C-alpha positions as CSV (number, residue, x, y, z in Angstrom):
1,M,122.2,100.7,-218.1
2,K,120.9,103.0,-220.8
3,K,119.0,101.8,-223.9
4,S,122.0,102.6,-226.1
5,E,124.2,100.5,-223.9
6,L,121.8,97.6,-224.1
7,I,121.8,97.8,-227.9
8,E,125.6,98.0,-227.9
9,R,125.9,94.9,-225.7
10,L,123.4,92.9,-227.7
11,A,125.3,93.9,-230.9
12,E,128.5,92.5,-229.3
13,K,126.8,89.3,-228.2
14,F,125.1,88.8,-231.6
15,P,127.6,90.0,-234.2
16,H,125.7,88.2,-237.0
17,I,122.7,90.6,-236.5
18,A,123.1,94.2,-237.8
19,K,123.2,96.8,-235.0
20,A,120.4,98.7,-236.8
21,D,118.2,95.6,-236.6
22,I,118.9,95.2,-232.9
23,E,118.0,98.8,-232.3
24,K,114.7,98.2,-234.1
25,I,114.0,95.1,-232.0
26,V,114.7,96.9,-228.7
27,N,112.6,100.0,-229.7
28,S,109.8,97.7,-230.8
29,M,109.8,95.9,-227.5
30,V,109.7,99.1,-225.6
31,E,106.8,100.4,-227.7
32,R,104.9,97.2,-227.2
33,I,105.4,97.3,-223.4
34,I,104.3,101.0,-223.3
35,G,101.3,100.1,-225.5
36,A,100.3,97.2,-223.2
37,L,100.6,99.4,-220.1
38,R,98.5,102.1,-221.7
39,N,95.8,99.5,-222.3
40,N,96.1,98.4,-218.7
41,E,97.5,95.0,-219.6
42,R,99.8,93.1,-217.3
43,I,103.2,92.1,-218.8
44,E,104.9,89.0,-217.3
45,I,108.4,87.9,-218.3
46,R,109.1,84.6,-216.5
47,G,112.3,84.6,-214.5
48,F,112.4,88.4,-214.7
49,G,109.3,90.0,-213.3
50,S,106.0,91.7,-214.2
51,L,105.0,95.2,-215.2
52,F,101.5,96.5,-214.6
53,V,99.6,99.7,-213.9
54,K,98.4,100.7,-210.4
55,L,96.0,103.4,-209.5
56,R,97.5,105.8,-207.0
57,K,94.6,107.4,-205.1
58,G,94.2,111.1,-204.8
59,R,95.3,112.8,-201.6
60,E,95.8,116.0,-199.8
61,A,99.3,117.4,-199.6
62,R,101.1,120.4,-198.3
63,N,103.7,122.6,-200.1
64,P,106.5,122.5,-197.5
65,K,107.8,125.9,-198.7
66,T,104.5,127.9,-198.5
67,G,102.4,125.6,-196.3
68,I,99.5,125.8,-198.8
69,R,97.4,122.7,-198.9
70,L,96.9,121.1,-202.3
71,N,94.7,118.3,-203.7
72,I,96.6,115.8,-205.8
73,D,94.4,113.9,-208.3
74,S,94.5,110.2,-208.5
75,K,96.7,108.8,-211.3
76,H,97.8,105.6,-212.9
77,V,101.5,104.7,-212.4
78,P,103.6,101.9,-213.9
79,F,104.8,99.4,-211.4
80,F,107.5,96.7,-211.7
81,K,107.5,93.6,-209.4
82,A,110.7,91.5,-209.7
83,G,110.3,87.8,-210.1
84,K,111.6,85.2,-207.6
85,E,114.4,84.1,-209.9
86,L,115.6,87.7,-210.5
87,K,115.5,88.5,-206.7
88,E,117.6,85.3,-206.0
89,L,120.1,86.1,-208.7
90,V,120.5,89.7,-207.5
91,N,120.9,88.7,-203.9
92,K,123.3,85.9,-204.8
93,N,125.6,88.3,-206.7
94,T,125.6,91.0,-204.1
95,Q,126.4,88.8,-201.1
96,G,129.8,89.4,-199.7
97,K,130.3,92.8,-201.4
């Protein structure tokens, strides 16, 4: 689902709220999440999951085309861990398909 589809579905579910306002809310949430992750804060949404930043260590790699060895610097990457309820709901709805 794209952000525009999320906004569209929310507008359908809440017709009493202007679509422009829903778009502002969704954009604000995304900005807040990004800001928190930039500040290395953990975000936890009960029943859904948590978002946090992990440090990926630097390593040595090899370009498969040329064989040249490269050093890859360490970097911070966003990480999502699904909550127990989300995992159960996803597995419940995919059983038997």
